[in-house]
C-alpha positions in Angstrom: 4.2 -45.2 -23.5 6.5 -43.7 -26.1 9.2 -46.0 -27.6 12.7 -44.8 -26.8 14.6 -42.6 -29.2 17.1 -44.9 -30.8 20.8 -44.1 -31.2 21.8 -42.8 -34.6 23.4 -46.1 -35.8 20.2 -48.0 -34.9 18.1 -45.5 -36.9 20.1 -46.4 -40.0 19.5 -50.1 -39.5 15.8 -49.5 -38.8 15.4 -47.3 -41.9 17.0 -50.0 -44.0 14.6 -52.6 -42.5 11.6 -50.3 -43.1 12.6 -49.8 -46.7 13.2 -53.5 -47.3 9.8 -54.3 -45.7 8.1 -51.6 -47.7 9.6 -52.9 -50.9 8.9 -56.5 -50.2 5.5 -56.2 -48.6 4.3 -52.8 -49.9 5.1 -53.6 -53.5 2.0 -52.9 -55.6 1.9 -56.5 -56.8 1.6 -57.7 -53.1 -0.2 -54.7 -51.7 -3.7 -56.0 -52.4 -3.5 -58.5 -49.6 -1.1 -56.7 -47.2 -2.4 -53.2 -47.7 -0.7 -50.2 -49.4 2.1 -49.9 -46.8 4.3 -52.2 -44.8 4.2 -52.2 -41.0 7.3 -50.8 -39.4 9.2 -53.8 -37.9 10.2 -51.7 -34.9 8.5 -48.6 -33.6 10.6 -45.5 -34.2 9.8 -41.9 -33.3 9.5 -39.8 -36.4 12.2 -37.2 -36.7 10.8 -33.8 -35.9 10.7 -31.0 -38.5 9.7 -27.4 -38.9 9.8 -26.3 -42.6 8.0 -23.8 -44.7 5.1 -24.7 -46.8 5.1 -23.7 -50.5 2.9 -20.7 -49.6 5.4 -19.6 -47.0 3.5 -20.6 -43.8 5.4 -22.7 -41.3 4.6 -26.4 -40.9 5.6 -28.5 -37.9 5.2 -32.2 -37.4 4.9 -31.6 -33.7 1.8 -29.6 -34.4 0.1 -32.8 -35.7 0.4 -34.5 -32.3 -2.7 -36.6 -31.6 -3.5 -37.1 -35.3 -2.3 -39.4 -38.1 -0.1 -37.8 -40.7 0.9 -39.4 -44.0 4.3 -37.9 -45.0 5.2 -38.3 -48.7 8.7 -37.4 -49.9 8.8 -36.4 -53.6 10.7 -34.4 -56.2 9.9 -33.0 -59.6 12.5 -35.2 -61.4 10.7 -38.3 -60.1 8.0 -39.3 -62.6 6.2 -41.7 -60.3 6.1 -38.9 -57.7 4.4 -36.6 -60.2 1.9 -39.2 -61.2 0.7 -40.0 -57.6 0.3 -36.4 -56.5 -3.4 -36.1 -57.5 -4.2 -39.4 -55.7 -2.5 -38.0 -52.5 -4.7 -34.9 -52.8 -7.9 -37.0 -53.3 -6.8 -39.1 -50.2 -6.5 -36.0 -48.2 -9.9 -34.7 -49.3 -11.6 -38.1 -48.7 -10.1 -38.5 -45.2 -10.7 -34.9 -44.1 -12.3 -34.8 -40.7 -11.3 -38.4 -39.9 -8.0 -37.6 -38.3 -5.6 -38.1 -41.2 -3.6 -35.4 -42.8 -1.5 -35.8 -45.9 1.7 -33.8 -46.3 3.9 -33.9 -49.4 7.5 -32.9 -48.7 9.4 -31.7 -51.8 13.1 -32.6 -51.8 15.4 -30.0 -53.3 13.3 -28.2 -55.9 12.8 -24.5 -56.3 9.5 -23.1 -55.1 8.7 -21.5 -58.4 9.2 -24.8 -60.3 7.0 -26.6 -57.8 4.3 -24.0 -58.1 4.4 -24.2 -61.9 4.0 -28.0 -61.7 1.2 -27.8 -59.2 -0.8 -25.6 -61.6 -0.7 -28.4 -64.1 -2.2 -31.1 -61.8 -5.2 -31.3 -59.5 -3.7 -31.2 -56.0 -6.0 -28.6 -54.4 -5.8 -28.7 -50.6 -2.6 -30.8 -50.4 -0.1 -29.5 -47.9 3.2 -29.0 -49.8 6.3 -28.6 -47.6 9.6 -27.4 -49.0 12.9 -29.1 -48.0 15.2 -27.1 -50.3 18.4 -28.7 -48.9 16.9 -32.2 -48.6 18.0 -32.3 -45.0 14.7 -33.8 -43.9 15.0 -36.5 -46.5 18.4 -37.4 -45.0 17.1 -37.3 -41.4 14.3 -39.7 -42.4 16.8 -41.8 -44.4 14.9 -41.6 -47.6 16.7 -43.7 -50.1 14.2 -43.8 -53.0 11.3 -41.7 -54.2 8.5 -41.6 -53.7 8.8 -42.6 -50.1 5.8 -42.4 -47.8 5.5 -42.9 -44.0 2.4 -43.1 -41.8 3.1 -41.3 -38.5 0.7 -42.3 -35.7 -1.0 -39.9 -33.2 1.9 -40.6 -30.8 4.5 -39.4 -33.3 5.8 -42.9 -34.1 6.2 -44.2 -37.6 3.8 -47.1 -38.0 4.0 -47.9 -41.7 6.1 -47.2 -44.8 5.9 -47.5 -48.6 8.4 -47.0 -51.4 7.1 -46.4 -54.9 3.9 -44.8 -56.2 0.5 -45.9 -55.1 -3.1 -45.1 -56.1 -3.7 -43.5 -52.7 -7.4 -42.8 -53.4 -8.4 -46.4 -54.5 -11.2 -47.9 -52.6 -9.1 -50.7 -50.9 -6.5 -48.1 -49.8 -9.2 -45.9 -48.3 -10.6 -48.9 -46.5 -7.1 -49.7 -45.2 -6.6 -46.2 -43.9 -10.1 -46.3 -42.2 -9.0 -49.5 -40.5 -5.7 -48.0 -39.3 -7.5 -44.9 -37.9 -10.2 -46.8 -36.0 -7.8 -49.4 -34.6 -5.2 -47.1 -33.1 -5.5 -45.7 -29.6 -5.5 -42.0 -29.4 
């Protein structure tokens, strides 16, 4: 059964709670015991989006129904965002075929600047979605970067993290394996 879609003012409170939990429990110093992401305190349906990828092809979160999707919000001005991009790409490659997709949503940068940056780092295969007006970031109540959300197969946000992570570290991969195998599909 899908959780109800919350009224707008409840979404603001929930977003604040998720970010607080992500900061407190998903902080890298604490993440070793709790995992790389904090569990959402209340289930919330992920805001839908249809945006272009960097290569111009459309991307829709609704098209990911039935699969886990890790949504990472980032920008070129954010140094920790830039540092974690190769690890996100490695996570995507290592979890390929296991039901997890990794999508990096760029907030506000020009496509040519993003393309130049991506030629400097190893992010082959990573899905890059362009949110030129940062409207999606606002809809998801992103308040700090990088911000990362795990969306379950039912379209509900299950976990969140604020701040950079080594997404391809062995304990993180084990954590994702556990999430993927434990969730009903």
